[in-house]
N, C-alpha and C positions, 0 to 999 in steps of 0.2 A: 685636862682630854690626852687619854694616856696614851703613849706611844705605843706602834706596832710595830713590828720586828716580821721579814718573812722569812724562815727556816726552809730550804732545802733538805727535806724529809729523808733524802735518797743518796746522799753524798756520800757519806762517811763509808769507811771498811766494812764496819759491822751496821749499818742501814737496815730499820729504820732506829735502832733501839735507843743508841745515845741522843739521837736528835728527840725522839718522842718525852723521854727522860728530862732532858736539858729543856724542852719549852715547858714542861711543867713545872718544873722548877724556876726557870726564868720568870715566868709570868707571876707566881707566887712571889719571891722574894727581890724581884725588882720594879714590881708593880706596871707589867707592861701589858701587852696583849701579843702572841704569838701565832702566827698563822704557818701551818705546817703543809707544804706542798709534797704530794705523795701519792701512792695509791690508796684512796678513799677506805676500803673494805680494812686493809693493812692496818694503818693508821687508826681508825676506830676501835678496833680489837685491840691493841696494843694499849690505848689510852683509857681502855675500859678495864684493863688488868690493874693498872695503878691504881683504881679506886679512888681519886682523888677529885677534889671540886674544880673541873675544867671552864671554867667559868672563862678564864684569860687566854684560853687555847682553842683555835678553830682549824679545821680542816677544808683545803681546797682540792680536789682532785687533779690529780697527774698520773696519767696512766703510764708515759714513759720516764725513765731515766738515763742519765750517761755513766759510761763506764769511764775508769781512768784511763784506758786504752784506747778510746773513742778518739778517731779523728774528725776534721770538717767535714766529709762525707758522711760519715755514720751519724755523726750530731744534727746533720740538716736534715735526715730520713727521720729523724724523730722530732717533732713537729710541736709534740704537746709533752717535751720531757719538763722535768720538773725545775731547770734554771728558766725555760722561757716564758714558763706560767707563772713562776713564780717572781720572776723581774719585771712580767708585764703588770703583774700585784700592783708593784713600785711605783712603776709609770703611770698607772690609773689612778695613785693617788691613795690605793690603799692601807699604804706602809710606807716607813720612811727608808728601809733599809732594810737589804736581802744577805743573807747569812748563807755559807757552802762549805761543807769540807770535801765537795768533788773536786772535777779535774778542772786545774787553774787555767790551761789554756782554753776550755770551753767557756769559764767563767769569763773571760778577757774577751773572748768572740760574742757571747752573746750578750755581755754588757757592753758591748762598742756598738753591736746592730740595735740594741734595743734601746739603751739610753743614749747612743752618741759621747762624744768627747766634749769637755768643756771647749766652748769657744777659744780660737787661738792654742788650742793644744795638741800637739803631734803623736804623742804616744801615751797610753794609763802607764802608771808604775806603779807594781804589789812593793809595800813598805814594811820592813818586820820592825819591831822594838827588840832592843838588847840589852842584857844587863851588863851593866859596864862600870868602875870604879867611880863610886859616888852617884849612881842613879843609874839612869838608860839612855840609850843611845838609837838613832833609826837609822836603817839599813836601806837604802832603795837603787836599784831594781834587785828582786829578789827571784825573778823566774820569768817577769813577764814579758821581755824583750831579750832574747839572746844576742841580736844581733843590734847594735846601737852606733848611732851617728853621734859628733860632739855635743849637737843642738841638744839631742834627747835628753842628754846629763845636765846640761843646763836647766831644763823645765824639771827632771827630778829633783835637784838641788833646791830649787824653787818651790817645789811641791813639799818638800822633806821638811824645809823651815817652817813653812806654816801649821805641818803634821806637830812638830817640835813645839811650836807656839803655843798651839790651841791646845795638845793630848798632853803633852808634856810639860808647859808652864814655864818652857824658856822664852826668856824675855829676847835674848839677842842669841839667837843659833848661831852655831860654830858649825861650819861647812867644812870637810875635808874630802879630796877627791882620792880614792884608794889607788895604791900602786906601789910599786916593790923598792921604792925609794923616796925619801922625806925631799931630795932634791927636785927643782923642778923640772932639768931635762931628763928624770927618769920616766919611764913606762914604754908601754906598747905606743900603736900610733893613736890610736884611740884616746889615752891619757894624755899624749903631748898636745896633741889637737884641742882637747875638751880645756885644758889648764888655763893657757891665757881667756879664756869666753867666759869662765867661771870667776876669773879674778875681774876682768871687766864687768858681768853683770848682776853678782849675786853678791850682795852684801856679808858680810860675815864669813869669807872664805878665808880658809886660813893655809891652802896650799895643799902638795899631796901629805898621805897619811898611811902608814903600815899599821898590821894589825896591832902593834900595842900602843899607839896613839888611838885608836878607836876603844879598845879594849881599858887603855888607860885612863877614859874621860877626858881627853883632849878636845875632843869635838861631838857636836849634838847629833849632826847627821853626817854620813858617809854614802857616798855616791859612786855608782860604780854599773857597768851592765849587766845585763839578767843574770848571763851565764856565770860571770864570775861571781855575782851576789848569791846567786843559787846554789853553784859548790861551796861558798864559806859558810851561807848558812846550813846546810847538810852537814858540814866538817864541825862547825862549833856545836850544834847539837849531838853529833856523835862523841866528841872530844867531854861535853859535859856528863852526859850519861857513863862515859867510860871511867871519868873522875870519881862519881857520885857510887858507883856499884864497886870501884876497887877499894875507896876509903870504908864503904860498909864491910867488905869481907875482912879486910885489918882490924878494922875497929872489934869485929866479933870472932877473931882469933885466938884470944886467949881471955884470962880473968881481968887481968889487967888493963887489955886495952878496952874491954866491955864497960869496967869501972871508969876509965878516964871517956870513954863516950856517953858513959851515963853524966855524967860532971858536964860534959860540953855540949849537951843536948840539946839546948836552945839554940847557940851557936850554929851546931849542923841544920836544924831546922830552918834557919833562917838562911843558910846558903841553899840548901836544897830547894825551897821557896822561892829564892831569887832565880836559879838556876831552870825552873820548871818551866816548860814551854804550856804550859796547860793554864800559867796566871795569865796570859796574856789570850790566846785561844786563837786568834787569826791573823791574818795582814791583810789590810784595805789594800783597794785597788783604788788607787789614786787616779784620778784625772775623768772618772765618767760623770756624766749629768745626774747620776745618783750615788748612793753609798752602797758599796758593795766591798764584804769582808770574807776572806776565803782560809779555812784552818785547813790542817791539816787530816790525809784522809786516815789517818789512823787516831783519830780525835774520840774521847770519851764522852761521857756525860758533862762530866766537869768541864771538860774545856771548851767546849761547846758552850755552856752556860757563861764562861768567859768572851767567847766570840760574840754572844750576844750583848752583853755587857760592856764590850767594847763599841759597838756598833751605838749603842743607848749613848753614852759617854760622845759619842763623835756628834750626833747629833745635838746634845745638850750645848757642846763647846761649838756648833757653829762651824763645823769643819768645812763641810760641802760649799755654805758661802765664802769663806774664808778661800778656798782653794781658786773659787771663781773669780773673786776680787783680786789675787793675786795673778792670774795669768793675763786677767784683764790689764792690770795694771801694767804688767810689763811685756805687755806685747807680743803679737803674734811672730813665731821664730820660723822662719823660714830654712 
C-alpha cells in the first residue's frame, strides 16, 4: 500500500506554486500519494497547468490559511485553515504524516490540539539536522519552546537520541548540552540545572559543548532551549550563505581563479550540497502523536520535495513508534 503525505498547499511564502510542483514531483519520484490541502479551485487550476499524470495527487479543499504573522486569536478564528484540515486527515487515518512550510508556532498549536502529545511528554520539540565533520548531527529545540525548564531539555535529549538512531543510523548517540564553556559549572541557570539531570538520566551524555564540538562532530545530538536553538540555526544558515556567496565571487574574480574553480568544481559541489538547507527540507516536530514536519517559509519546490522525502523516511524508520517507546520507558517527568 502506498504511503500518503498531507502537504499544506498554502504554507510557503510563494504558495501554492512550490507545493503544487513538489506534490507532483514527490508522487512520481517517491512512489507515494500526496494530498494537497488548500483552495480547491486554485490548486486544481495550477495542477492542470503542469499537464502531468496526477494519479498520485489529490486535492482537499480548505478555504482558509494561516499567515506567518497570525497569532492564536487569528488562528482560532480560521476554523477551516489548511493546517487544521490537513492534520485532521492524518488523525482520521487518511495519511501518515503532515508537512508544511507555514507558521511554526501554529503548527505546534494545532498539532498539540489535534494530535495531542505522546503520553508522558511535557513539550514537543523542533529538531534540525545539521552538517558537521564526518556526517550530520541534530540540534533541538530550534524554535518550538522559547522558555524551557530543565526537565524539558532532558526529554528533548531522549527524543533527539531516538531520532539520531532511527534517522541517521547512529547506534549509540552522543548527547551534548549547548553552553558557553565545556566545564560542568558553566552556563546560565537553565544549563546548570539541566546538566546533572542529563548526566543521571540520559545514556550517552558527554557534558557541556560549545559550537566547535558540535561542528567538529563530537556529538550526535545537541540540546538547548528553543530561543537559543532558533538563534543558532538562523545564524548558521546566514554564515553558510555568506561563505558560499563570498567563495563564488572570489573564484569568478580572475581567469586564474576561474581555472582553479573549474578544477575544484567536484569538491565545491559537494560542499554546496552539504550546506544546502534544501537537502533536508524540514524539521520534525517531535513529541506529537503523529508525524509533523515544518519547513522554511522560503521553501522552493526542491526543498518541499526533500521535506516530503524526510517524512517518508520517518515512516519507514518507525520514528513515531520509537519515540513513543522511549518516552514510555523513561517514564513521565514532572
